[in-house]
C-alpha positions in Angstrom: -98.7 -53.8 -74.7 -100.2 -51.0 -76.6 -98.3 -48.1 -78.0 -98.4 -44.8 -76.2 -100.6 -42.1 -77.9 -98.7 -39.7 -80.1 -98.4 -36.1 -78.8 -99.5 -33.6 -81.4 -98.6 -29.9 -81.2 -101.5 -27.6 -80.4 -102.3 -25.9 -83.7 -104.5 -23.4 -81.9 -101.7 -22.1 -79.7 -100.6 -19.2 -82.1 -104.2 -18.1 -82.6 -104.8 -18.3 -78.8 -101.7 -16.2 -78.1 -102.7 -13.7 -80.7 -106.1 -13.3 -79.0 -104.4 -12.9 -75.7 -102.1 -10.3 -77.1 -105.1 -8.4 -78.4 -106.7 -8.4 -75.0 -103.4 -7.2 -73.3 -103.1 -4.5 -75.9 -106.6 -3.3 -75.3 -106.0 -3.2 -71.6 -102.9 -1.1 -72.2 -104.7 1.3 -74.5 -107.5 1.6 -71.9 -105.0 2.4 -69.2 -103.4 5.1 -71.3 -106.8 6.6 -72.1 -107.8 6.5 -68.4 -104.5 8.3 -67.6 -105.3 11.1 -70.0 -108.8 11.4 -68.7 -107.7 11.4 -65.1 -105.3 14.3 -65.9 -107.8 15.9 -68.3 -106.8 19.5 -67.3 -103.2 18.8 -68.3 -104.3 16.9 -71.5 -106.6 19.8 -72.5 -104.0 22.4 -71.8 -101.6 20.6 -74.1 -104.1 20.3 -76.9 -105.0 24.0 -76.5 -101.4 25.0 -77.0 -101.2 22.8 -80.1 -104.3 24.6 -81.4 -103.3 28.2 -80.8 -99.5 28.0 -81.5 -98.0 27.4 -84.9 -94.7 26.5 -83.2 -96.3 23.5 -81.5 -99.0 22.6 -84.0 -97.0 19.4 -84.9 -98.2 18.0 -81.6 -101.4 16.8 -83.2 -99.2 14.4 -85.3 -97.1 12.9 -82.5 -99.5 10.4 -81.1 -100.5 9.1 -84.5 -96.9 8.8 -85.6 -96.0 6.9 -82.4 -98.9 4.5 -82.9 -97.8 4.0 -86.5 -94.2 3.2 -85.3 -95.6 0.7 -82.7 -97.7 -0.9 -85.4 -94.7 -1.3 -87.6 -93.0 -3.4 -84.8 -96.0 -5.6 -84.1 -94.4 -8.8 -85.5 -91.3 -8.3 -83.3 -93.4 -7.5 -80.3 -95.6 -10.6 -80.9 -92.5 -12.8 -80.3 -92.4 -11.5 -76.7 -94.5 -12.7 -73.8 -95.7 -9.8 -71.7 -94.9 -10.1 -68.0 -96.4 -7.4 -65.7 -93.7 -5.7 -63.7 -94.6 -4.2 -60.4 -91.1 -2.5 -60.2 -92.6 0.3 -62.3 -95.1 1.3 -59.6 -92.6 3.3 -57.5 -91.6 5.1 -60.7 -95.2 5.8 -61.5 -95.6 7.2 -57.9 -92.5 9.4 -58.5 -93.8 10.9 -61.7 -97.2 11.4 -60.2 -95.7 13.3 -57.3 -93.7 15.4 -59.7 -96.9 16.2 -61.5 -98.5 17.3 -58.2 -95.5 19.6 -57.4 -95.7 21.1 -60.8 -99.5 21.6 -60.4 -99.0 23.3 -57.1 -96.3 25.5 -58.6 -98.4 26.2 -61.7 -95.6 25.0 -64.0 -97.6 23.7 -66.9 -94.8 22.3 -69.0 -93.6 20.1 -66.1 -97.1 18.8 -65.6 -97.2 17.9 -69.3 -93.9 16.2 -69.2 -94.8 14.2 -66.1 -98.1 13.1 -67.7 -96.3 11.9 -70.9 -93.6 10.2 -68.8 -96.3 8.1 -67.1 -97.3 6.5 -70.4 -94.1 4.5 -70.9 -94.2 3.6 -67.2 -97.7 2.2 -67.6 -96.5 0.1 -70.6 -93.6 -1.2 -68.4 -95.9 -2.1 -65.5 -98.6 -3.8 -67.6 -96.6 -5.5 -70.4 -93.1 -5.7 -68.8 -89.7 -4.3 -69.3 -88.8 -6.4 -72.5 -91.8 -5.1 -74.4 -91.1 -1.5 -73.2 -87.4 -1.8 -74.3 -88.6 -2.9 -77.8 -90.8 0.2 -78.0 -88.2 2.6 -76.6 -88.3 5.1 -79.5 -92.0 5.0 -80.3 -92.8 5.7 -76.6 -90.0 8.2 -76.2 -91.2 10.0 -79.4 -94.3 11.0 -77.4 -92.3 13.6 -75.5 -92.2 15.7 -78.6 -96.0 16.2 -78.0 -95.1 18.5 -75.0 -95.0 22.1 -76.1 -91.6 23.0 -74.7 -88.8 25.3 -75.6 -90.0 28.9 -75.1 -87.4 29.3 -72.4 -84.8 29.1 -75.2 -86.2 32.2 -77.0 -84.0 34.9 -75.2 -80.8 32.9 -75.8 -81.7 32.2 -79.4 -82.6 35.8 -80.0 -79.2 36.9 -78.7 -77.4 34.3 -80.8 -79.3 35.4 -83.9 -78.5 39.1 -83.2 -74.8 38.2 -82.6 -74.6 36.1 -85.8 -76.4 38.8 -88.0 -74.3 41.7 -86.7 -71.0 39.7 -87.1 -72.0 38.7 -90.6 -72.9 42.3 -91.5 -69.6 43.6 -90.2 -67.7 41.0 -92.1 -69.6 42.2 -95.2 -68.3 45.7 -94.5 -71.6 47.2 -93.4 -71.3 49.5 -90.3 -73.6 48.4 -87.5 -74.7 50.1 -84.2 -76.2 47.6 -81.8 -78.1 47.9 -78.6 -79.4 44.6 -77.2 -81.3 42.8 -79.9 -81.8 46.1 -81.8 -79.3 47.2 -84.5 -79.0 50.0 -87.0 -77.3 50.0 -90.4 -77.1 52.9 -92.9 -80.3 51.7 -94.7 -82.5 51.2 -91.7 -83.2 49.8 -88.2 -83.8 46.2 -87.4 -84.6 44.1 -84.3 -84.6 40.4 -83.5 -88.0 39.6 -82.0 -89.4 36.3 -80.7 -90.5 35.2 -84.2 -86.9 35.6 -85.5 -85.4 33.5 -82.7 -85.5 30.3 -84.8 -87.3 28.3 -82.2 -89.8 27.0 -84.7 -87.0 25.9 -87.0 -85.2 24.2 -84.1 -88.3 22.3 -82.9 -89.4 21.2 -86.4 -85.8 20.1 -87.3 -85.3 18.2 -84.1 -88.6 16.4 -84.4 -88.1 15.4 -88.0 -84.4 14.7 -87.4 -85.1 12.2 -84.7 -87.8 10.5 -86.7 -85.6 10.4 -89.8 -82.6 9.0 -87.8 -84.8 6.2 -86.3 -86.2 5.2 -89.7 -83.1 5.5 -91.7 -80.3 4.2 -89.5 -79.7 1.1 -87.4 -76.5 2.2 -85.8 -76.9 4.1 -82.5 -73.9 6.2 -83.3 -75.3 7.4 -86.7 -78.6 8.2 -85.0 -76.9 10.3 -82.4 -74.8 12.2 -84.9 -77.7 13.0 -87.2 -79.8 14.1 -84.2 -77.0 16.5 -83.1 -76.8 17.8 -86.6 -80.6 18.4 -86.6 -80.0 20.7 -83.6 -77.0 22.6 -84.9 -78.0 23.1 -88.5 -81.3 25.0 -87.9 -79.6 27.3 -85.4 -76.9 28.2 -87.9 -79.4 28.3 -90.7 -81.6 30.8 -88.8 -78.6 33.1 -88.4 -78.0 32.9 -92.1 -81.7 33.5 -92.8 -81.7 36.7 -90.7 -78.5 37.9 -92.3 -79.9 37.2 -95.8 -83.2 39.0 -95.1 -81.3 42.1 -93.8 -79.0 42.0 -96.9 -82.0 41.6 -99.3 -83.7 44.6 -97.8 -80.4 46.6 -97.7 -79.5 46.0 -101.3 -83.1 46.6 -102.5 -83.2 50.0 -100.7 -85.6 48.6 -98.1 -88.2 47.5 -100.7 -88.0 43.7 -100.3 -88.0 41.2 -97.4 -90.0 43.6 -95.1 -93.6 42.2 -95.4 -95.0 38.8 -96.0 -92.0 37.9 -98.2 -89.9 38.3 -95.0 -91.5 35.0 -93.7 -91.7 33.4 -97.2 -88.0 33.8 -97.7 -87.3 32.4 -94.3 -89.4 29.2 -94.6 -88.2 28.6 -98.2 -84.6 28.9 -97.0 -85.3 26.6 -94.1 -87.0 24.0 -96.3 -84.0 23.9 -98.6 -81.6 23.5 -95.7 -83.6 20.6 -94.3 -83.8 18.9 -97.7 -80.0 19.3 -98.0 -79.6 17.8 -94.5 -81.8 14.8 -95.3 -80.1 14.3 -98.7 -76.7 14.2 -97.2 -77.9 11.9 -94.4 -79.3 9.5 -97.0 -75.8 8.5 -98.2 -75.3 6.5 -95.0 -78.8 5.0 -94.8 -79.2 1.6 -93.3 -83.0 1.2 -93.5 -82.7 -1.1 -96.5 -80.6 -3.6 -94.7 -82.5 -6.6 -93.3 -81.3 -8.0 -90.0 -81.2 -11.7 -89.6 -83.4 -11.5 -86.5 -86.2 -9.9 -88.5 -86.0 -12.6 -91.2 -85.9 -15.6 -88.9 -88.8 -16.3 -86.6 -92.2 -16.0 -88.1 -94.0 -17.5 -85.2 -93.8 -16.7 -81.5 -91.1 -18.6 -79.6 -93.2 -18.8 -76.5 -96.7 -20.2 -77.1 -97.7 -20.3 -73.5 -101.0 -18.5 -72.6 -100.5 -14.9 -71.5 -101.2 -14.1 -67.8 -104.3 -12.1 -68.6 -105.7 -12.1 -65.1 -102.4 -10.7 -63.7 -102.2 -8.2 -66.5 -105.8 -7.0 -65.7 -105.1 -6.7 -62.0 -101.9 -4.9 -62.6 -103.6 -2.5 -65.0 -106.2 -1.7 -62.3 -103.6 -1.1 -59.7 -101.5 1.2 -61.9 -104.5 3.3 -62.9 -105.6 3.5 -59.2 -102.2 4.7 -58.1 -102.2 7.3 -60.9 -105.6 8.6 -59.9 -104.3 9.5 -56.4 -102.6 12.7 -57.6 -105.4 14.5 -59.5 -107.7 13.5 -56.6 -105.4 15.1 -54.0 -105.0 18.2 -56.3 -108.8 18.6 -56.4 -108.9 18.3 -52.6 -106.3 21.1 -52.3 -108.1 23.2 -54.8 -111.3 23.0 -52.9 -109.6 24.3 -49.8 -108.2 27.6 -51.3 -109.4 30.6 -49.1 -111.9 32.8 -50.9 -110.6 36.2 -52.2 -110.7 39.1 -49.8 -110.3 42.9 -50.4 -106.7 44.0 -50.1 -105.4 47.4 -49.4 -101.8 48.1 -50.5 -100.1 51.4 -49.6 -96.4 52.3 -49.4 -96.1 55.5 -47.4 -93.1 57.8 -48.0 -90.2 57.5 -45.5 -86.6 58.7 -44.8 -86.8 61.9 -46.9 -88.5 60.4 -49.9 -91.8 62.2 -50.8 -94.6 60.9 -52.9 -95.0 62.8 -56.2 -98.5 62.7 -57.9 -96.9 63.0 -61.3 -95.8 59.8 -63.0 -92.1 59.4 -63.9 -93.0 58.2 -67.4 -95.8 56.6 -69.4 -94.1 53.2 -69.0 -95.7 50.5 -66.8 -94.6 46.9 -66.3 -96.8 44.3 -68.1 -98.0 42.4 -65.0 -101.6 41.1 -64.7 -103.7 39.1 -62.3 -102.5 40.7 -59.1 -104.9 41.1 -56.1 -103.5 44.6 -55.5 -101.0 46.8 -57.1 -99.5 50.3 -56.7 -97.3 52.5 -58.9 -96.0 55.6 -57.2 -93.2 58.1 -58.0 -91.0 59.3 -55.1 -88.6 62.2 -55.0 -85.7 63.1 -52.7 -84.2 66.4 -53.7 -83.2 66.0 -57.4 -83.4 62.2 -57.2 -86.5 60.5 -58.6 -87.6 56.8 -58.5 -90.8 55.1 -59.6 -92.0 52.1 -57.6 -94.3 49.4 -58.8 -95.6 46.6 -56.5 -97.9 43.8 -57.8 -99.2 41.7 -54.9 -100.7 38.2 -55.2 -102.4 36.9 -52.1 -103.6 33.5 -53.3 -102.2 32.6 -56.6 -104.2 30.5 -59.1 -104.5 29.9 -62.8 -104.5 33.3 -64.6 -103.4 35.2 -61.4 -99.9 34.2 -60.6 -96.6 36.1 -60.3 -94.0 34.0 -62.1 -95.3 33.4 -65.6 -94.1 34.1 -69.1 -96.8 36.7 -69.6 -95.5 39.0 -66.8 -92.7 41.0 -68.3 -91.0 44.3 -67.9 -92.1 45.3 -71.4 -93.9 43.2 -74.0 -92.5 42.4 -77.4 -93.3 44.9 -80.1 -94.4 47.6 -77.7 -95.3 50.7 -79.7 -93.2 53.0 -77.4 -90.7 51.2 -75.2 -88.1 48.6 -76.1 -85.9 46.3 -74.0 -82.3 47.0 -75.0 -80.5 44.9 -72.5 -81.0 42.7 -69.4 -78.5 41.4 -66.9 -78.4 40.0 -63.4 -77.0 42.1 -60.6 -76.5 41.9 -56.8 -76.8 45.0 -54.6 -75.8 45.3 -50.9 -78.5 46.6 -48.5 -77.6 46.8 -44.9 -74.9 44.2 -45.3 -77.4 41.9 -47.0 -77.1 40.8 -50.6 -80.2 41.4 -52.7 -80.3 39.8 -56.2 -82.0 41.8 -58.9 -82.6 41.8 -62.6 -81.4 45.0 -64.3 -83.1 46.1 -67.5 -82.4 49.0 -69.8 -85.5 50.5 -71.6 -85.6 53.1 -74.3 -88.2 55.1 -76.1 -87.9 57.8 -78.7 -87.4 60.5 -76.1 -85.9 58.9 -72.9 -84.3 56.0 -71.2 -85.1 54.1 -68.0 -83.0 51.8 -65.8 -85.3 49.2 -64.2 -84.5 46.9 -61.3 -86.9 44.2 -60.3 -87.1 41.1 -58.0 -89.8 38.9 -56.6 -90.7 38.2 -53.0 -92.1 34.7 -52.3 -93.5 34.9 -48.8 -90.6 36.6 -47.0 -87.9 35.4 -49.4 -86.5 37.6 -52.2 -85.4 35.9 -55.4 -85.0 36.5 -59.1 -84.8 32.7 -59.9 -88.1 31.6 -61.5 -87.4 27.9 -60.8 -86.6 28.6 -57.1 -89.7 30.8 -56.8 -91.9 27.9 -58.2 -90.4 25.5 -55.7 -91.1 27.8 -52.8 -94.7 28.2 -54.0 -95.2 24.4 -54.4 -93.7 23.8 -51.0 -96.0 26.4 -49.4 -99.2 24.9 -51.0 -98.2 21.3 -50.3 -97.7 22.1 -46.6 -100.7 24.4 -46.3 -98.7 27.5 -45.7 -99.4 31.0 -47.2 -98.4 31.3 -50.8 -98.5 35.1 -51.3 -96.0 36.7 -53.6 -95.1 40.2 -54.8 -93.2 41.7 -57.7 -91.1 44.8 -56.7 -90.0 46.9 -59.6 -88.0 50.2 -59.5 -87.2 52.5 -62.4 -85.1 55.7 -62.7 -84.2 57.8 -65.7 -80.6 57.8 -67.1 -78.8 59.4 -70.0 -75.4 57.9 -70.8 -74.3 56.7 -67.3 -76.5 54.0 -65.9 -74.5 53.8 -62.7 -75.8 57.3 -61.6 -79.3 55.9 -61.8 -78.2 52.7 -60.1 -76.8 54.7 -57.1 -80.1 56.5 -56.7 -82.1 53.2 -56.8 -79.8 51.6 -54.3 -80.3 54.5 -51.9 -84.0 54.2 -52.4 -84.0 50.5 -51.5 -82.0 51.2 -48.4 -84.4 53.9 -47.3 -87.7 52.4 -48.3 -87.3 48.6 -48.2 -88.5 48.3 -44.5 -91.6 50.3 -45.4 -92.2 48.1 -48.5 -91.9 44.9 -46.4 -94.2 46.2 -43.7 -96.8 47.2 -46.3 -96.7 43.7 -47.9 -97.1 42.0 -44.4 -100.1 44.2 -43.7 -101.6 43.2 -47.1 -101.1 39.6 -46.2 -103.0 40.0 -43.0 -99.9 39.9 -40.8 -99.0 42.3 -37.9 
């Protein structure tokens, strides 16, 4: 009997698997590229913000850094066999629907987050959960590409003002504060958007997360350093603001007022970050080699990759993602054409229209289909009414947006010196409003405002956006209006509040009738 033939290992298996991995990688890259092209409006809007805003200019670096981190783990990933996972398809559908709702509500940041969230899901669907888990941080790092954080500006401005005023008082310098404006014996100061510290916070958090990932292996150490990268810049910004005020105060208002104001701030922030990274380096773990990374030099599974299945899964995932921008385009093509709108609010219940304006202040609202600003008098009582009406909202002409404000930052005449929420009772019904105090060199105004989405009054921007998205999704009317009242006051704001509450009680039915007529209703 002859001996059986010897079985020799396939020496071409590693090379074959490397080629298969290259094809799977190209399919994944093609799917991500197709995703960004399908949602090109969201992609371009993100790049446009990177280009025009210094706060978010780091976004240009996020995708290259993520690609570099993935490349650094290529040997570890090569040990895994990709297995397409259809369980990710419902998640892709969910994020796509979230993008559609954000598109209908005109919430750009949510559209951008939904788009970025679809990228890790694509990787999960095409290459499998094990590969996605191995790339958790590089894929998660992509979320720093989304220009998000402007909603924190008012809170950070208040904290910076609180910190600076408290530090000045501890130093023994008398301070008179009104909102984010404060006065010391040597001059007047205000905390504006550029002083909020948002740039410091975003830069610190982005660098801190990257540093923690590259420097530590322990999840606990990574979390602690990330938390510090959030806390430290907020405190540092308060110290920066205090130091700038003190430099100007001690130099008789000759230093820290011009370009050096920003130079001192960034130099101080750079030193703080260097100190944070230097301290963090004492517990570094990046030089430690794990046994797993030293062991296997060749893939443990040399079986051919399921390329046909990967290709079909890629096609299915991209097709599902394409549904949402396609449906958005369909809805966009069915928006009614603009029509002329007439908006008038006749006087009623003893209030008479006055041709003279109450003041030279006007709210900074734009894009409305119709607007009216009218002063009304009833005896010695005077109230100014502004209504901005939006019949069919679209990009550049929408009610709830960050550009529509009671008074813009650095207004040459008027300043916002305090803003709170308030609820007033009108005919046994509760009406939520936002109360704002304005001041100029010669007078003060108390301002009340709320929005009306369809027939529903609200001051909650998130709720307003949900109402708008619901109306557009169901094909209902999506008209909205800003209603803004103002009245003069001296020291007692409640006297002005009583006048405006009376005005609302007398004039609200007329206002609502005027808005229904503008919408084409009875």
